[in-house]
LUMVEX-263017 format. One line per field, with one value per atom (N, C-alpha, C, O, CB): residue number from 1; residue in three letters; atom name; z, x, y. Coordinates in steps of 0.02 Angstrom, whole numbers. Glycine has a CB too. Layout:
<sites>
resi [NUM,...]
resn [ALA,...]
name [CA,...]
Z [Z,...]
X [X,...]
Y [Y,...]
</sites>
This chain:
<sites>
resi [1,1,1,1,1,2,2,2,2,2,3,3,3,3,3,4,4,4,4,4,5,5,5,5,5,6,6,6,6,6,7,7,7,7,7,8,8,8,8,8,9,9,9,9,9,10,10,10,10,10,11,11,11,11,11,12,12,12,12,12,13,13,13,13,13,14,14,14,14,14,15,15,15,15,15,16,16,16,16,16,17,17,17,17,17,18,18,18,18,18,19,19,19,19,19,20,20,20,20,20,21,21,21,21,21,22,22,22,22,22,23,23,23,23,23,24,24,24,24,24,25,25,25,25,25,26,26,26,26,26,27,27,27,27,27,28,28,28,28,28,29,29,29,29,29,30,30,30,30,30,31,31,31,31,31,32,32,32,32,32,33,33,33,33,33,34,34,34,34,34,35,35,35,35,35,36,36,36,36,36,37,37,37,37,37,38,38,38,38,38,39,39,39,39,39,40,40,40,40,40,41,41,41,41,41,42,42,42,42,42,43,43,43,43,43,44,44,44,44,44,45,45,45,45,45,46,46,46,46,46,47,47,47,47,47,48,48,48,48,48,49,49,49,49,49,50,50,50,50,50,51,51,51,51,51,52,52,52,52,52,53,53,53,53,53,54,54,54,54,54,55,55,55,55,55,56,56,56,56,56,57,57,57,57,57,58,58,58,58,58,59,59,59,59,59,60,60,60,60,60,61,61,61,61,61,62,62,62,62,62,63,63,63,63,63,64,64,64,64,64,65,65,65,65,65,66,66,66,66,66,67,67,67,67,67,68,68,68,68,68,69,69,69,69,69,70,70,70,70,70,71,71,71,71,71,72,72,72,72,72,73,73,73,73,73,74,74,74,74,74,75,75,75,75,75,76,76,76,76,76,77,77,77,77,77,78,78,78,78,78,79,79,79,79,79,80,80,80,80,80,81,81,81,81,81,82,82,82,82,82,83,83,83,83,83,84,84,84,84,84,85,85,85,85,85,86,86,86,86,86,87,87,87,87,87,88,88,88,88,88,89,89,89,89,89,90,90,90,90,90,91,91,91,91,91,92,92,92,92,92,93,93,93,93,93,94,94,94,94,94,95,95,95,95,95,96,96,96,96,96,97,97,97,97,97,98,98,98,98,98]
resn [MET,MET,MET,MET,MET,GLY,GLY,GLY,GLY,GLY,ARG,ARG,ARG,ARG,ARG,ARG,ARG,ARG,ARG,ARG,LEU,LEU,LEU,LEU,LEU,ALA,ALA,ALA,ALA,ALA,ALA,ALA,ALA,ALA,ALA,ALA,ALA,ALA,ALA,ALA,VAL,VAL,VAL,VAL,VAL,HIS,HIS,HIS,HIS,HIS,VAL,VAL,VAL,VAL,VAL,GLN,GLN,GLN,GLN,GLN,HIS,HIS,HIS,HIS,HIS,PRO,PRO,PRO,PRO,PRO,GLN,GLN,GLN,GLN,GLN,THR,THR,THR,THR,THR,ASN,ASN,ASN,ASN,ASN,GLU,GLU,GLU,GLU,GLU,TRP,TRP,TRP,TRP,TRP,LEU,LEU,LEU,LEU,LEU,ILE,ILE,ILE,ILE,ILE,LEU,LEU,LEU,LEU,LEU,GLN,GLN,GLN,GLN,GLN,PRO,PRO,PRO,PRO,PRO,GLY,GLY,GLY,GLY,GLY,GLU,GLU,GLU,GLU,GLU,GLU,GLU,GLU,GLU,GLU,PRO,PRO,PRO,PRO,PRO,ASP,ASP,ASP,ASP,ASP,GLU,GLU,GLU,GLU,GLU,ASP,ASP,ASP,ASP,ASP,LEU,LEU,LEU,LEU,LEU,ALA,ALA,ALA,ALA,ALA,GLU,GLU,GLU,GLU,GLU,VAL,VAL,VAL,VAL,VAL,ILE,ILE,ILE,ILE,ILE,THR,THR,THR,THR,THR,ASN,ASN,ASN,ASN,ASN,PRO,PRO,PRO,PRO,PRO,SER,SER,SER,SER,SER,ALA,ALA,ALA,ALA,ALA,TRP,TRP,TRP,TRP,TRP,GLU,GLU,GLU,GLU,GLU,PRO,PRO,PRO,PRO,PRO,ASP,ASP,ASP,ASP,ASP,GLU,GLU,GLU,GLU,GLU,ASP,ASP,ASP,ASP,ASP,GLU,GLU,GLU,GLU,GLU,GLU,GLU,GLU,GLU,GLU,GLY,GLY,GLY,GLY,GLY,ALA,ALA,ALA,ALA,ALA,GLY,GLY,GLY,GLY,GLY,GLU,GLU,GLU,GLU,GLU,VAL,VAL,VAL,VAL,VAL,SER,SER,SER,SER,SER,PRO,PRO,PRO,PRO,PRO,ASP,ASP,ASP,ASP,ASP,PRO,PRO,PRO,PRO,PRO,ASP,ASP,ASP,ASP,ASP,SER,SER,SER,SER,SER,GLU,GLU,GLU,GLU,GLU,PRO,PRO,PRO,PRO,PRO,VAL,VAL,VAL,VAL,VAL,ALA,ALA,ALA,ALA,ALA,LEU,LEU,LEU,LEU,LEU,SER,SER,SER,SER,SER,LYS,LYS,LYS,LYS,LYS,SER,SER,SER,SER,SER,GLU,GLU,GLU,GLU,GLU,PRO,PRO,PRO,PRO,PRO,THR,THR,THR,THR,THR,PRO,PRO,PRO,PRO,PRO,GLU,GLU,GLU,GLU,GLU,PRO,PRO,PRO,PRO,PRO,GLU,GLU,GLU,GLU,GLU,ALA,ALA,ALA,ALA,ALA,GLU,GLU,GLU,GLU,GLU,PRO,PRO,PRO,PRO,PRO,THR,THR,THR,THR,THR,ALA,ALA,ALA,ALA,ALA,ALA,ALA,ALA,ALA,ALA,PRO,PRO,PRO,PRO,PRO,GLU,GLU,GLU,GLU,GLU,SER,SER,SER,SER,SER,GLU,GLU,GLU,GLU,GLU,ALA,ALA,ALA,ALA,ALA,LYS,LYS,LYS,LYS,LYS,PRO,PRO,PRO,PRO,PRO,ARG,ARG,ARG,ARG,ARG,SER,SER,SER,SER,SER,ARG,ARG,ARG,ARG,ARG,THR,THR,THR,THR,THR,ARG,ARG,ARG,ARG,ARG,LYS,LYS,LYS,LYS,LYS,ARG,ARG,ARG,ARG,ARG,ALA,ALA,ALA,ALA,ALA,ASP,ASP,ASP,ASP,ASP,ALA,ALA,ALA,ALA,ALA]
name [N,CA,C,O,CB,N,CA,C,O,CB,N,CA,C,O,CB,N,CA,C,O,CB,N,CA,C,O,CB,N,CA,C,O,CB,N,CA,C,O,CB,N,CA,C,O,CB,N,CA,C,O,CB,N,CA,C,O,CB,N,CA,C,O,CB,N,CA,C,O,CB,N,CA,C,O,CB,N,CA,C,O,CB,N,CA,C,O,CB,N,CA,C,O,CB,N,CA,C,O,CB,N,CA,C,O,CB,N,CA,C,O,CB,N,CA,C,O,CB,N,CA,C,O,CB,N,CA,C,O,CB,N,CA,C,O,CB,N,CA,C,O,CB,N,CA,C,O,CB,N,CA,C,O,CB,N,CA,C,O,CB,N,CA,C,O,CB,N,CA,C,O,CB,N,CA,C,O,CB,N,CA,C,O,CB,N,CA,C,O,CB,N,CA,C,O,CB,N,CA,C,O,CB,N,CA,C,O,CB,N,CA,C,O,CB,N,CA,C,O,CB,N,CA,C,O,CB,N,CA,C,O,CB,N,CA,C,O,CB,N,CA,C,O,CB,N,CA,C,O,CB,N,CA,C,O,CB,N,CA,C,O,CB,N,CA,C,O,CB,N,CA,C,O,CB,N,CA,C,O,CB,N,CA,C,O,CB,N,CA,C,O,CB,N,CA,C,O,CB,N,CA,C,O,CB,N,CA,C,O,CB,N,CA,C,O,CB,N,CA,C,O,CB,N,CA,C,O,CB,N,CA,C,O,CB,N,CA,C,O,CB,N,CA,C,O,CB,N,CA,C,O,CB,N,CA,C,O,CB,N,CA,C,O,CB,N,CA,C,O,CB,N,CA,C,O,CB,N,CA,C,O,CB,N,CA,C,O,CB,N,CA,C,O,CB,N,CA,C,O,CB,N,CA,C,O,CB,N,CA,C,O,CB,N,CA,C,O,CB,N,CA,C,O,CB,N,CA,C,O,CB,N,CA,C,O,CB,N,CA,C,O,CB,N,CA,C,O,CB,N,CA,C,O,CB,N,CA,C,O,CB,N,CA,C,O,CB,N,CA,C,O,CB,N,CA,C,O,CB,N,CA,C,O,CB,N,CA,C,O,CB,N,CA,C,O,CB,N,CA,C,O,CB,N,CA,C,O,CB,N,CA,C,O,CB,N,CA,C,O,CB,N,CA,C,O,CB,N,CA,C,O,CB,N,CA,C,O,CB,N,CA,C,O,CB,N,CA,C,O,CB,N,CA,C,O,CB,N,CA,C,O,CB,N,CA,C,O,CB,N,CA,C,O,CB,N,CA,C,O,CB,N,CA,C,O,CB]
Z [0,0,0,40,61,-45,-52,-2,37,-122,-6,38,9,-52,48,53,31,33,76,76,-13,-16,33,41,-88,65,112,78,103,173,19,-16,-91,-114,2,-129,-202,-226,-201,-235,-275,-299,-376,-407,-273,-405,-478,-493,-469,-505,-533,-549,-624,-658,-509,-649,-718,-720,-687,-752,-759,-763,-790,-841,-808,-757,-777,-847,-879,-727,-871,-937,-992,-1045,-938,-981,-1034,-1032,-1080,-1029,-978,-968,-968,-979,-1022,-956,-952,-881,-833,-971,-875,-810,-781,-814,-814,-718,-684,-619,-589,-669,-600,-535,-493,-509,-542,-440,-394,-335,-306,-371,-317,-265,-197,-193,-282,-142,-75,-67,-90,-22,-34,-22,-74,-64,-19,-131,-183,-163,-125,-250,-189,-179,-247,-285,-146,-263,-329,-337,-288,-341,-401,-417,-393,-380,-493,-389,-365,-408,-381,-363,-475,-518,-507,-511,-591,-491,-475,-405,-392,-483,-358,-289,-282,-238,-244,-326,-323,-341,-316,-369,-383,-403,-355,-361,-472,-307,-256,-198,-156,-233,-195,-146,-84,-35,-177,-85,-27,26,13,-48,84,136,161,188,194,154,176,131,150,178,73,27,49,27,-43,94,114,182,225,117,189,255,299,274,249,364,408,408,406,480,411,415,482,534,403,482,544,581,642,532,542,572,606,662,520,571,595,597,544,551,655,661,646,685,731,590,572,542,512,632,548,522,448,416,559,419,349,303,244,340,328,286,232,244,327,173,117,117,120,49,114,110,37,-8,138,24,-44,-81,-54,-46,-142,-185,-214,-248,-242,-204,-228,-304,-331,-201,-340,-413,-443,-503,-439,-404,-432,-425,-384,-397,-467,-467,-413,-407,-536,-373,-321,-351,-405,-275,-315,-337,-289,-228,-342,-315,-273,-255,-295,-308,-195,-174,-195,-197,-97,-211,-231,-170,-128,-287,-165,-111,-138,-198,-85,-92,-113,-148,-193,-54,-129,-162,-187,-152,-114,-248,-274,-234,-208,-348,-231,-197,-240,-299,-181,-211,-252,-274,-237,-213,-335,-361,-328,-316,-439,-313,-285,-336,-396,-261,-312,-357,-383,-347,-323,-445,-476,-446,-424,-553,-446,-421,-467,-528,-417,-439,-483,-523,-497,-442,-586,-629,-641,-628,-696,-667,-681,-736,-775,-701,-738,-789,-858,-867,-779,-907,-974,-1004,-1050,-1020,-979,-1005,-993,-1034,-974,-937,-922,-968,-974,-849,-999,-1045,-1116,-1161,-1041,-1127,-1194,-1215,-1173,-1197,-1280,-1304,-1277,-1265,-1382,-1267,-1236,-1281,-1343,-1222,-1248,-1286,-1317,-1289,-1241,-1376,-1407,-1387,-1377,-1484,-1380,-1360,-1421,-1475,-1322,-1411,-1464,-1443,-1385,-1480,-1492,-1478,-1477,-1515,-1529,-1433,-1431,-1487,-1501,-1362,-1518,-1571,-1540,-1495,-1625,-1565,-1540,-1575,-1637,-1551,-1538,-1567,-1575,-1526,-1522,-1633,-1642,-1702,-1717,-1647]
X [42,0,45,91,-48,31,72,52,6,67,87,72,16,6,134,-21,-78,-60,-21,-139,-88,-77,-122,-180,-88,-94,-132,-157,-202,-90,-128,-147,-146,-114,-99,-181,-179,-109,-80,-234,-83,-15,-17,-49,34,18,27,96,146,19,98,162,165,114,172,226,237,258,306,291,221,234,305,323,182,346,416,426,475,451,381,389,355,385,362,294,256,261,240,183,289,294,226,221,338,173,105,94,114,52,63,48,-13,-64,38,-8,-62,-79,-36,-43,-142,-163,-185,-235,-222,-148,-165,-203,-181,-101,-258,-302,-284,-255,-375,-302,-291,-325,-381,-316,-290,-317,-296,-303,-391,-269,-247,-181,-142,-239,-169,-107,-73,-87,-119,-28,4,52,77,41,63,111,181,193,111,226,294,330,365,334,322,357,332,372,348,269,243,262,277,167,262,278,350,365,268,394,464,474,520,506,430,438,404,413,411,366,335,383,387,264,420,474,454,491,533,396,375,345,294,324,375,350,280,244,398,261,195,139,81,193,157,106,79,26,135,114,96,61,75,158,14,-16,37,80,-80,35,85,76,20,79,132,130,102,121,200,55,27,76,76,-39,117,165,222,242,191,250,309,292,292,372,279,262,323,370,235,322,376,437,478,397,446,506,501,553,519,442,434,435,419,371,455,456,509,564,469,492,538,583,558,500,648,693,697,700,763,697,697,761,816,689,753,809,837,799,789,900,926,926,929,996,924,925,856,850,957,804,736,709,732,689,659,628,574,536,598,570,519,449,439,530,401,332,291,295,306,251,210,145,117,194,122,58,3,12,56,-54,-111,-154,-162,-153,-180,-226,-297,-308,-213,-345,-413,-439,-481,-458,-415,-435,-372,-322,-475,-374,-315,-300,-346,-324,-237,-217,-236,-219,-142,-270,-290,-228,-180,-337,-231,-177,-179,-233,-182,-120,-120,-146,-134,-50,-182,-210,-155,-108,-265,-161,-111,-116,-169,-121,-59,-56,-99,-95,17,-138,-176,-129,-80,-226,-144,-101,-135,-194,-86,-96,-123,-175,-175,-67,-218,-271,-239,-186,-319,-269,-241,-232,-191,-284,-269,-263,-193,-167,-315,-162,-96,-43,11,-78,-58,-11,-20,16,-16,-69,-81,-23,16,-148,-18,38,32,-24,40,88,86,49,49,158,18,-18,31,84,-68,13,56,31,-29,57,76,58,38,67,116,-10,-30,-11,-14,-107,8,27,-33,-81,78,-31,-85,-72,-16,-89,-125,-119,-123,-163,-174,-81,-81,-136,-140,-12,-177,-231,-204,-202,-298,-185,-160,-190,-174,-85]
Y [-59,0,62,67,0,110,170,224,216,197,278,334,375,377,378,409,450,523,545,436,561,633,670,653,659,720,761,825,858,779,842,903,889,842,962,931,925,946,994,969,909,921,922,880,867,970,974,945,971,1048,892,860,847,840,794,843,825,752,732,871,711,640,630,659,604,588,580,551,567,537,509,479,519,530,408,542,575,651,684,555,679,752,786,847,783,749,776,802,769,721,861,889,855,848,966,834,799,836,867,725,832,859,799,766,912,786,732,761,811,693,730,756,726,672,741,761,734,667,657,783,620,554,503,443,556,526,480,448,476,516,388,352,346,300,281,393,393,334,306,458,314,262,283,342,246,235,249,300,344,184,296,344,415,462,325,425,491,512,571,493,465,480,505,545,419,481,502,576,607,460,604,674,722,783,684,696,739,743,698,710,799,805,845,846,838,876,916,870,838,970,865,820,840,798,818,903,926,900,904,1001,874,848,781,760,842,747,679,678,719,635,631,619,586,550,573,599,567,492,466,595,456,383,362,389,352,314,290,245,242,254,208,162,199,182,114,248,284,358,390,270,385,456,498,500,471,534,580,548,583,617,483,451,438,426,385,439,423,483,477,387,542,601,593,568,663,616,612,673,729,605,663,720,741,699,702,807,830,810,814,905,790,773,837,873,722,854,918,923,978,929,867,868,876,892,806,866,870,940,980,819,955,1020,1022,974,1036,1076,1079,1081,1108,1139,1053,1051,1092,1082,977,1138,1180,1144,1107,1247,1156,1129,1176,1237,1117,1148,1189,1202,1158,1153,1262,1279,1272,1271,1351,1266,1257,1320,1314,1241,1378,1440,1475,1477,1486,1502,1536,1599,1631,1552,1616,1677,1737,1738,1677,1786,1844,1883,1890,1889,1908,1948,2017,2044,1954,2046,2113,2163,2157,2134,2213,2262,2308,2324,2304,2327,2371,2441,2463,2373,2474,2543,2586,2579,2568,2632,2676,2720,2747,2719,2727,2768,2835,2843,2732,2882,2948,2943,2895,2997,2991,2991,2993,3024,3051,2962,2961,3030,3039,2920,3080,3148,3176,3214,3194,3158,3185,3156,3184,3172,3100,3069,3093,3072,2994,3138,3164,3208,3231,3203,3220,3261,3332,3356,3262,3365,3432,3482,3476,3457,3530,3581,3629,3644,3619,3654,3705,3773,3784,3697,3820,3887,3928,3921,3921,3968,4014,4085,4103,4009,4124,4193,4237,4228,4219,4285,4334,4384,4403,4369,4404,4454,4523,4537,4445,4565,4635,4673,4673,4670,4705,4746,4817,4854,4745,4835,4902,4934,4992,4902]
</sites>
């Protein structure tokens, strides 16, 4: 019996390079489990409390965990009104009334 995921994980399949989303509670195959290097992605082992954590492989690419709700993007800084970016006004000369 394999290990179970505690969180949703986005991984790239090692043979097909296809992106997969593994859901919490799933038990991925060994080839997929090897590319999941974040120990927080796994449910704790019932047999060995804390001893079964996977140490990250320095040669592998880190995998981000997915949250249930996406993080909101920060709002952009308000910019000046488009009128201020218009081309500069040209000056007109006053006519002399003589």
